[in-house]
C-alpha beads as a LAMMPS data file, in Angstrom:
LAMMPS data file: protein, C-alpha beads

175 atoms
174 bonds

1 atom types
1 bond types

-500.0 500.0 xlo xhi
-500.0 500.0 ylo yhi
-500.0 500.0 zlo zhi

Masses

1 110.0

Atoms # bond

1 1 1 199.038 67.221 -455.647
2 1 1 195.717 66.556 -456.979
3 1 1 192.894 64.480 -455.137
4 1 1 189.169 64.745 -454.558
5 1 1 187.590 66.730 -452.012
6 1 1 184.527 65.485 -450.380
7 1 1 182.300 68.219 -448.559
8 1 1 181.350 66.376 -446.178
9 1 1 184.691 65.485 -445.077
10 1 1 187.393 67.755 -442.620
11 1 1 190.861 68.964 -443.879
12 1 1 194.027 70.656 -442.361
13 1 1 194.555 73.234 -444.146
14 1 1 198.352 72.797 -443.225
15 1 1 199.072 69.071 -444.710
16 1 1 196.235 68.708 -447.002
17 1 1 195.408 65.862 -444.541
18 1 1 191.611 64.363 -444.823
19 1 1 189.429 62.968 -441.601
20 1 1 186.272 62.117 -440.674
21 1 1 183.501 64.947 -439.851
22 1 1 183.112 64.318 -435.855
23 1 1 187.104 65.340 -436.064
24 1 1 188.016 69.069 -434.514
25 1 1 191.978 69.046 -434.800
26 1 1 194.146 67.808 -437.320
27 1 1 196.220 65.092 -435.203
28 1 1 199.493 66.187 -437.276
29 1 1 199.719 70.044 -436.676
30 1 1 197.296 70.295 -434.682
31 1 1 194.902 73.019 -436.278
32 1 1 191.463 73.523 -436.632
33 1 1 190.025 71.891 -439.833
34 1 1 188.078 72.744 -442.184
35 1 1 184.724 71.386 -443.703
36 1 1 185.389 69.808 -447.128
37 1 1 182.755 73.316 -447.990
38 1 1 185.823 75.605 -446.494
39 1 1 188.284 73.695 -447.982
40 1 1 186.614 73.655 -451.377
41 1 1 185.902 77.408 -451.547
42 1 1 189.545 78.391 -450.003
43 1 1 191.140 76.103 -453.613
44 1 1 188.454 78.273 -455.316
45 1 1 189.879 81.605 -454.547
46 1 1 193.674 80.329 -454.968
47 1 1 192.559 78.828 -458.732
48 1 1 190.612 82.218 -459.533
49 1 1 193.997 84.141 -458.307
50 1 1 195.800 81.890 -460.301
51 1 1 193.927 82.172 -463.518
52 1 1 194.034 86.231 -463.156
53 1 1 197.932 85.977 -462.468
54 1 1 199.665 86.991 -465.483
55 1 1 201.986 84.157 -466.339
56 1 1 205.054 86.449 -467.126
57 1 1 206.816 89.179 -465.424
58 1 1 206.730 92.629 -466.976
59 1 1 209.432 94.851 -466.323
60 1 1 206.965 96.718 -463.972
61 1 1 206.664 94.244 -461.797
62 1 1 208.505 94.701 -458.281
63 1 1 210.185 91.438 -457.412
64 1 1 211.402 90.439 -453.710
65 1 1 213.892 87.145 -453.921
66 1 1 213.210 84.872 -451.916
67 1 1 215.880 82.329 -451.982
68 1 1 219.265 82.041 -453.300
69 1 1 221.314 78.377 -453.884
70 1 1 223.170 76.855 -456.510
71 1 1 222.137 76.731 -459.880
72 1 1 220.782 73.470 -460.205
73 1 1 218.976 74.368 -456.968
74 1 1 217.219 77.190 -457.900
75 1 1 216.750 76.092 -461.470
76 1 1 215.017 72.856 -460.132
77 1 1 212.667 75.153 -457.281
78 1 1 211.743 77.497 -460.559
79 1 1 210.469 74.774 -462.216
80 1 1 208.275 73.893 -459.899
81 1 1 206.408 77.456 -458.973
82 1 1 206.132 77.297 -462.858
83 1 1 204.349 74.013 -463.127
84 1 1 202.085 76.071 -459.258
85 1 1 201.339 78.641 -461.836
86 1 1 203.681 81.385 -460.365
87 1 1 206.453 83.062 -462.523
88 1 1 210.065 83.881 -461.567
89 1 1 212.971 85.582 -462.037
90 1 1 216.920 83.450 -461.778
91 1 1 219.565 85.839 -461.425
92 1 1 223.426 85.704 -460.757
93 1 1 223.730 86.471 -457.042
94 1 1 226.864 89.339 -456.796
95 1 1 228.028 87.575 -453.597
96 1 1 228.811 84.807 -455.155
97 1 1 232.447 84.087 -456.637
98 1 1 231.432 82.510 -459.845
99 1 1 233.922 80.265 -460.641
100 1 1 236.465 77.660 -459.265
101 1 1 235.614 75.761 -456.906
102 1 1 232.439 77.336 -455.162
103 1 1 230.592 77.371 -458.599
104 1 1 227.407 80.235 -458.916
105 1 1 224.621 80.582 -456.888
106 1 1 221.942 82.664 -458.331
107 1 1 218.731 84.217 -456.693
108 1 1 215.146 83.538 -457.195
109 1 1 212.994 86.577 -457.562
110 1 1 209.113 86.248 -457.366
111 1 1 206.090 89.264 -457.399
112 1 1 205.978 90.793 -454.397
113 1 1 202.240 90.113 -455.008
114 1 1 202.888 86.223 -455.187
115 1 1 205.082 85.979 -452.726
116 1 1 202.761 84.956 -449.591
117 1 1 201.195 82.024 -451.839
118 1 1 205.057 81.162 -453.051
119 1 1 206.152 81.281 -449.837
120 1 1 203.111 78.977 -448.457
121 1 1 203.700 76.484 -451.076
122 1 1 207.142 75.732 -450.219
123 1 1 206.376 74.956 -446.130
124 1 1 203.733 73.011 -447.394
125 1 1 206.251 71.393 -450.158
126 1 1 209.112 71.345 -447.400
127 1 1 206.441 69.852 -444.651
128 1 1 205.509 67.133 -446.983
129 1 1 209.150 66.443 -448.664
130 1 1 210.570 66.045 -444.978
131 1 1 207.418 64.187 -443.287
132 1 1 207.570 66.892 -440.267
133 1 1 204.131 66.460 -440.500
134 1 1 204.784 62.994 -438.709
135 1 1 206.718 64.004 -436.409
136 1 1 206.855 65.942 -432.786
137 1 1 208.150 69.235 -433.891
138 1 1 207.144 71.150 -429.882
139 1 1 210.732 70.936 -428.580
140 1 1 212.750 72.285 -431.779
141 1 1 212.558 75.724 -429.817
142 1 1 214.788 74.314 -427.184
143 1 1 218.150 75.852 -426.477
144 1 1 221.171 73.998 -423.945
145 1 1 221.297 76.229 -421.784
146 1 1 224.905 74.643 -419.708
147 1 1 224.252 76.526 -416.557
148 1 1 220.321 74.793 -416.278
149 1 1 220.417 71.689 -413.908
150 1 1 218.015 70.994 -416.237
151 1 1 217.900 70.685 -420.341
152 1 1 214.895 69.714 -423.294
153 1 1 216.957 68.499 -426.137
154 1 1 215.405 70.224 -428.922
155 1 1 215.473 66.778 -431.004
156 1 1 213.398 64.566 -429.189
157 1 1 211.814 66.407 -426.116
158 1 1 213.778 64.671 -424.218
159 1 1 214.685 65.854 -419.989
160 1 1 218.255 65.226 -418.641
161 1 1 221.125 66.872 -416.585
162 1 1 223.283 69.251 -418.329
163 1 1 226.046 67.418 -416.933
164 1 1 225.580 65.295 -420.147
165 1 1 227.029 66.784 -423.133
166 1 1 224.613 64.390 -425.111
167 1 1 220.716 63.768 -425.101
168 1 1 220.860 60.036 -423.316
169 1 1 217.923 59.586 -425.664
170 1 1 218.652 60.254 -429.235
171 1 1 222.236 61.073 -429.244
172 1 1 221.860 64.643 -430.250
173 1 1 225.491 66.176 -428.678
174 1 1 225.691 69.361 -427.269
175 1 1 229.272 69.522 -426.813

Bonds

1 1 1 2
2 1 2 3
3 1 3 4
4 1 4 5
5 1 5 6
6 1 6 7
7 1 7 8
8 1 8 9
9 1 9 10
10 1 10 11
11 1 11 12
12 1 12 13
13 1 13 14
14 1 14 15
15 1 15 16
16 1 16 17
17 1 17 18
18 1 18 19
19 1 19 20
20 1 20 21
21 1 21 22
22 1 22 23
23 1 23 24
24 1 24 25
25 1 25 26
26 1 26 27
27 1 27 28
28 1 28 29
29 1 29 30
30 1 30 31
31 1 31 32
32 1 32 33
33 1 33 34
34 1 34 35
35 1 35 36
36 1 36 37
37 1 37 38
38 1 38 39
39 1 39 40
40 1 40 41
41 1 41 42
42 1 42 43
43 1 43 44
44 1 44 45
45 1 45 46
46 1 46 47
47 1 47 48
48 1 48 49
49 1 49 50
50 1 50 51
51 1 51 52
52 1 52 53
53 1 53 54
54 1 54 55
55 1 55 56
56 1 56 57
57 1 57 58
58 1 58 59
59 1 59 60
60 1 60 61
61 1 61 62
62 1 62 63
63 1 63 64
64 1 64 65
65 1 65 66
66 1 66 67
67 1 67 68
68 1 68 69
69 1 69 70
70 1 70 71
71 1 71 72
72 1 72 73
73 1 73 74
74 1 74 75
75 1 75 76
76 1 76 77
77 1 77 78
78 1 78 79
79 1 79 80
80 1 80 81
81 1 81 82
82 1 82 83
83 1 83 84
84 1 84 85
85 1 85 86
86 1 86 87
87 1 87 88
88 1 88 89
89 1 89 90
90 1 90 91
91 1 91 92
92 1 92 93
93 1 93 94
94 1 94 95
95 1 95 96
96 1 96 97
97 1 97 98
98 1 98 99
99 1 99 100
100 1 100 101
101 1 101 102
102 1 102 103
103 1 103 104
104 1 104 105
105 1 105 106
106 1 106 107
107 1 107 108
108 1 108 109
109 1 109 110
110 1 110 111
111 1 111 112
112 1 112 113
113 1 113 114
114 1 114 115
115 1 115 116
116 1 116 117
117 1 117 118
118 1 118 119
119 1 119 120
120 1 120 121
121 1 121 122
122 1 122 123
123 1 123 124
124 1 124 125
125 1 125 126
126 1 126 127
127 1 127 128
128 1 128 129
129 1 129 130
130 1 130 131
131 1 131 132
132 1 132 133
133 1 133 134
134 1 134 135
135 1 135 136
136 1 136 137
137 1 137 138
138 1 138 139
139 1 139 140
140 1 140 141
141 1 141 142
142 1 142 143
143 1 143 144
144 1 144 145
145 1 145 146
146 1 146 147
147 1 147 148
148 1 148 149
149 1 149 150
150 1 150 151
151 1 151 152
152 1 152 153
153 1 153 154
154 1 154 155
155 1 155 156
156 1 156 157
157 1 157 158
158 1 158 159
159 1 159 160
160 1 160 161
161 1 161 162
162 1 162 163
163 1 163 164
164 1 164 165
165 1 165 166
166 1 166 167
167 1 167 168
168 1 168 169
169 1 169 170
170 1 170 171
171 1 171 172
172 1 172 173
173 1 173 174
174 1 174 175
């Protein structure tokens, strides 16, 4: 996503939202904002790293698996990474049957040195495409414990009695 960075404003390093200069924390992510100047410096470092990155994978490169899945999904992900300047390699998954009703799976590999940047890119794309930045995900690690008197719903944060198997607020079923 290309957008203009104003050095006088602030930006979230995770969701990339823009804020007025006096704002300190991102409303969606809760992380400390960066000034436009800091954000520009980080973007320049990323561009210089990507400019120095080889566009093709060589036989000497150490590769790591980042995703496994159906052929179409992996090919689309590979095109996305290519557009962002990351070379990748899609290989047949030895664990998939590759025939009949289940279809073939591929494993997507990137250079080990590129893996942190690729995972950061995929995380940002996931948050943006699923609109997770627009939702409170602070309850996502909550666990329904049937032995407790009360529990917190991991979907909406509602507190309710464990005598109920369904969250009264959002309807999430725990049975």
